[in-house]
N, C-alpha and C positions, 0 to 999 in steps of 0.2 A: 490741892488748890481749888477753891470754889470759883467756878467760871461766872463772870459777870454777864449781863444780858447781851452786851456788845463787847467784843474782844478785838483789840488792835493786833494785826498780824503783819509780819514782815517776811519778804522773800529776798534773800541776799545772794546775789551772784558775785562771788568773791574772786579776787586776783591776788597773787603773792607779791605783786609789784604795782600798786595803784599809782596812776598818773593821769594827766589830762586825757591822753588818748586811750586809756584803758582803766576806767574808774571802777571801784566797787559799786555795783548797781543794786539798789534796794527798792523793791516794789512795796507799796504801802497799801494794806487792805484792812477791811473791817468785816468781821464775822458777826452777823446778827441772826439768831435763831438758826435757820438752815439756809442762809444766803451769804455768800462772800462777795464783797464789792472791792475791786482793785482799780483805783482811779488815779494813781500818781506814782512816780519814781523819784528817788533821790540818788545823786551820784557823788561818791566820795573819792577825791583824787589823792588822798594821803591816809596813812594809818592813823594819824592824829584825828582826822575827821571821823574815821571809823570808830575809834575809841570813844569819842564824844557821843556818837550814835548809840553805843552800847550802854551808855548811862541814861538813855531815854527813860523817864519815869515809868514804873510798872503800873498796871500789868500789861504784858505783851508776850506773844509767842513768835519766835523767828525761826525760819528754815534757812540754814546756812549751808551753802554749797562748798564745803570743804570737809575732809575727813577729820573727825574729832580725835581719833586714836590711831595707833599703829598696830599691825598684826602681832598678836602675842608671841608667835613663833619667832618673828624678827627680834622682838625685845629680848626674848630668852637667849637667842643666838648671840646677841650683843652684850648680854649680861647687864642690861639696863633695868631700872626699877619697874616692877610690875604693879605699881600704884600710879594711877593716872596723874595726880597732882605732882608726885615726885618725878615721874617721867618727864613732865613738861619742864620742871625746874632743871632737870638734867640736860635736856636737849638745848635749852636756852643757855645753860652754863658752858657747854662745850662749844657753842657757836655754830653758825650756819655751815662754814666750810668743813668742820670736823663732822658735823651731822651728815653732810653730803658724802664725804669720804667714807664714813661708816656704812652707809647704804650701798655705795658702790662696791666696797670690799665684799659685802655679803652677796651682792648680785653676781660679782665675778667668780665667787667660789662655788656657785650653784650650776648644775648641769643645764645644757641648752633645753629650752622649753619649760624650765622651772626657775627662771631667773628671778621672777617677782613673786614674793609671798603675798597672798591675799588674806584679808580679814574674812571671817565667816560670812559677814553680810555682803561683801563685795561679790562673792560668787553668785549669790542670789540676785543681786541688783545688776550684774554684769558691769560693774564699775571698775575703774583702774585701781591697782594696788597703790597704797600710800607710800610705797618704795619708789614710785616713778618720779624722776627728776625732770623729765621732758615729755612733751606730747601726751598728756598734759602734765605739768609739774606739780602733781598733787602732794608730793612729799613736802615741797616748799609751802604749799597752801596750808598743810597741817602745821608746819613749823611757824608760820606767821599768824595763823588764825586761832588755833586751839589755846595757846598761852594767853592770848588777849581775852578770850572768853573767861579763862580762869582768873585773870587779873581783875576783870570787871565784876566778878562775884555773881554772875548769873547762874541759874540752875541749868546745868549741862546734862541733858538726857542722852543716854543712860549712864554716862561716864562718872558724873559727879553731881547728882541731884541735891538740891538744898531747898530751903524754905523761900528763897527769893521768887518773886512773881514775874521776873523776866526769865522766860523759858527758852533755852536754845536747843533746837533739834537739828540733826544733820539732814540735809536735803541733797537730792541729786536729780536735777531736771532731766537728764538724759534717760533716767528710768521711766519717767512719766511720758516723755516725748516718744520713746520707742514703743509705747503701748498704742500709739496712734500711727506712727510710721517709722521705718528704719532708714529712710532717706536722709542724707546729709542736709541740715538746715542752717548751718552757720560756719563762718570762717572769718578770722580777722583779716582786714585788708579788702581789696577790691573783689576778691573771689567770693566774699560773703554775699555779694549782691548779684550773683548770676541769676538769670531768669528761673532756673530750676530751684535754687535755694530760696528765692523769694516766694515761689509757688508753694514750696514745702512749709515755710513758716506760716503762710496763709492757711494751709491745710491743718497744721497743728493747732493754730489759734482758733479757727472756726469749728474744729472738731472738739475742742476742749470743753465747750459749754455742755454739749450733750454727754460727753464722756464723764465729766465730773458728776453730773446728775445721776447717771446710771451706775457708776462705780462707787461713788462716795455719798450719794443721797443728799447733796446740797446744791443750791443754785449758784451760778457764777455770773457776775457782771463785771465787764471791763469797759471803761468809757471809750468813745470813738477815737479820741486823740491818742490814748495809750495803745489801742489796737493798731493804729497807724504806725506808731513808734516800734511796736513789736515786729511788724512786717518790714519796715524800712531799715531797721538796725541789723546790718549784715553780720555783725559779730555774734548776734544771738543773745547778747547780754540782757537786753530788755525782756525778751521772751523768756529767757531762763529765770530771771527774777520773778516773773509772774508765775512760772511753773513751780518755783520753790515756795511761793506764797500759797499756792494751791495745796502742796504737800503739807505745809504747816497747818492749813485749815483742816485737812483730812485727819491729821493727828489730833488736832484740838477737838474735833467731833468725837473721836475715840475717847478722849479724856472726859468729855461731857457725858458720854454714855457710861462712865464708871471705870474706865481703864486707866489706872494711875500711871501706867507706863506709856501712855499716848500711842498705843498700838504696837509698841516694840515687843516682839515675842519673848517669852521666857527663855527660849533657847539661845538668845543673843548673848555674846560675850560682852558684858557691859564695859569692860576695860578697853576693848577695841572700838566701841561705838557702833551705831546702827543707823541706817538711812530710813527716815520716816516713810511710811506707806509700804515698805518692803516686808513681805511676810515670809 
């Protein structure tokens, strides 16, 4: 894919049950040369709205905060297809309840301390296994998110790349946030706006500008209104969407430099998926 001089980028903080009180939050950015500007967010309260968003005309690159794949070991244990497209068709065909039951049966059969099988990249990113159904329900995020990417026909890196100029990359804002601080910065409900969490969101946001320049060699601009929203949103959804956009930009810069895999290492298991910026 030849990169235009300006590239539209999206950072998508996903939820497996979008609604008015917990929408899918999308940060909208533009990468020009070596500068990323993020100046707006959109919020989608239904999957129908999210599906329409996926049809936004190309070219664009999106960092999506949900697992694109399942652990290969889990899939082999369940005797499910080891082909990404066929796997998605299978899990949608069996339905959500059977999907959940299958994961629970595998989890219950495993010894204490090894209940959750991780993908290769989850270990490096310190992210939750896509087997988890609660706290956070990343399995359901996979169930609702990945098939919609496939249906939309976007190029899903590295699971199912194609010639489409709508590029989907897996993002994980926690990986980026923890490189600045490991303090808790978000929680749904009133507890998200404790003085300590507000201060931590300020720290992450204000540190992000220099961090991005030093780590990824591009500048970052976020307008004042969006900065205020990042700090005031106790759920962390707004800040997480911005962090996902930054990860998408870092991956786009890798591609511009000649890496056709957007920085995804050759050691990655493409069937499982891989989180952008994780090495």
